[in-house]
C-alpha positions, 0 to 999 in steps of 0.5 A, a space after each residue: 606769984 610774987 615779983 620775987 617769984 617772978 624774978 627768980 622764973 626770969 633769971 632762970 629763964 635766962 640763963 636757960 637761952 644762954 646755956 642754948 646759945 653756946 651749946 648751938 655754937 658747938 654743935 654748929 661744928 658738927 658739918 665740918 668736922 664730919 667733912 674732915 673725918 673719912 670714916 663711914 658716917 655710921 662709925 663717926 655715928 658711933 665712935 662721936 656717940 661713945 665719947 659723949 655717951 661717956 661724958 654724959 654718964 659722968 655727968 649723971 654720976 655727978 649730980 645724982 642724976 639718977 637714969 629712968 626708962 621709961 615711955 619718955 626717956 625712950 622715945 626721946 633716945 629713939 629719936 636722936 639717936 636715929 637723926 645724929 645718924 642720919 645727920 651724919 649720912 647726910 654731911 655725907 652725901 650732900 652739902 652741909 648746910 643742906 644736911 643742917 637746915 633740912 635738919 633743922 625743919 624739926 620744929 615743924 614735925 614737932 607741930 605734926 608728931 604733936 596732931 598725930 600722936 597727942 591728937 592737938 589740932 593745927 592752927 590756920 597760922 600752924 597749917 600755912 607756917 607747915 605749907 611754906 617749910 614745905 616749899 622751902 624743903 622741895 627748893 633742896 631738891 633742885 641744886 646738884 640733882 645726882 643721886 647722892 644729893 638727892 639721898 643727902 637730902 632725903 635722909 637730911 629731913 628724915 633727921 629733922 623728924 627724929 629730931 622732932 620726936 625728941 623734942 617731943 618726949 622731952 616735952 612730955 616728959 616734964 619738968 624731969 632730969 632724970 627722963 631727960 638725960 636718960 633719953 639723950 644717955 640711950 640715943 648714945 647706947 644705941 648709937 654706938 651699938 648699932 653704927 660701931 659694928 656696920 661703920 667698922 665694915 665701911 672704913 678701911 683706915 684712919 689717921 692720927 688727926 681724924 682720931 683727935 676730929 672724932 675725939 672733939 666731936 664727941 667731947 666738943 660739939 655733942 658731950 658737953 652741948 648735950 649736958 647744957 641742952 638738957 639743963 637749959 630745957 628745964 626752963 626753957 620749951 621745947 620750942 624754944 629750945 629749937 628756935 636758939 638752935 639756929 644758931 646751928 643751922 646758921 654756922 654750921 654752914 659758915 665753918 665748912 666755906 671756911 676751913 673746906 669751900 664747900 657752898 649751897 647753890 642757890 636754890 639751897 640757899 633760897 630754900 635755908 632762907 624761907 624755913 629758917 625764917 618761917 620757922 623762926 617767925 612762928 617761933 616768935 608768935 607761939 612764944 607771943 602767944 603762950 605769954 599773954 
């Protein structure tokens, strides 16, 4: 590779990383606005995806990106749709900190899914990372042991599993904007089709302010960020995207604590530290290994 080509590649990677930072910050407002809306979580997820899907479809048309239906786009769509819906439900049942940190165990589930679906062997270091992360997850269940909070924690973990499926399928799809963005658009369509009918049954009323909050969720928390993510993921590996995305679980509880006053318990904070530190360390080590 020539010096010019290496320089160009480095610039693309730096730009992609910056876009992922912006994306993660915008993603991080989700917990706050979900808490502020009294609707059924299914309806929140469905209407949010309706708006976000419109943003995504508009961008794809503007950029001339063709919609592609294949196993990778469908797999990514299923993963993202279930993750988004389960995350919204988790936010209603447990603390925003629990929901977001448990969702961001996704990199660990990337390892597990890669081993199960693509027969990739796990190294000892990777097995250790999975074990330590699981210990961190268990700590979340020592705080606020009401049935709702326990169920919310479970939904948060399931959201992480499905988010991992999305990352894996996007990664397997290769350097293909059509597959990558089609997967996100499929996810929005699935969430609308499932979430809106189910959510309407569990929602009794609303206010103008709540409608505004959901519009913010659709445009600024999902719509624009997923366009940026789709662009960034061209030059960021699934693991690198996950690592930078760790800004979301760090910032999400901060916004909720400031504006709602919700603070996670001590065990949950300890679990969050273990999970974020372990996954971040592993991602850094993995990136170093890939560049050697």
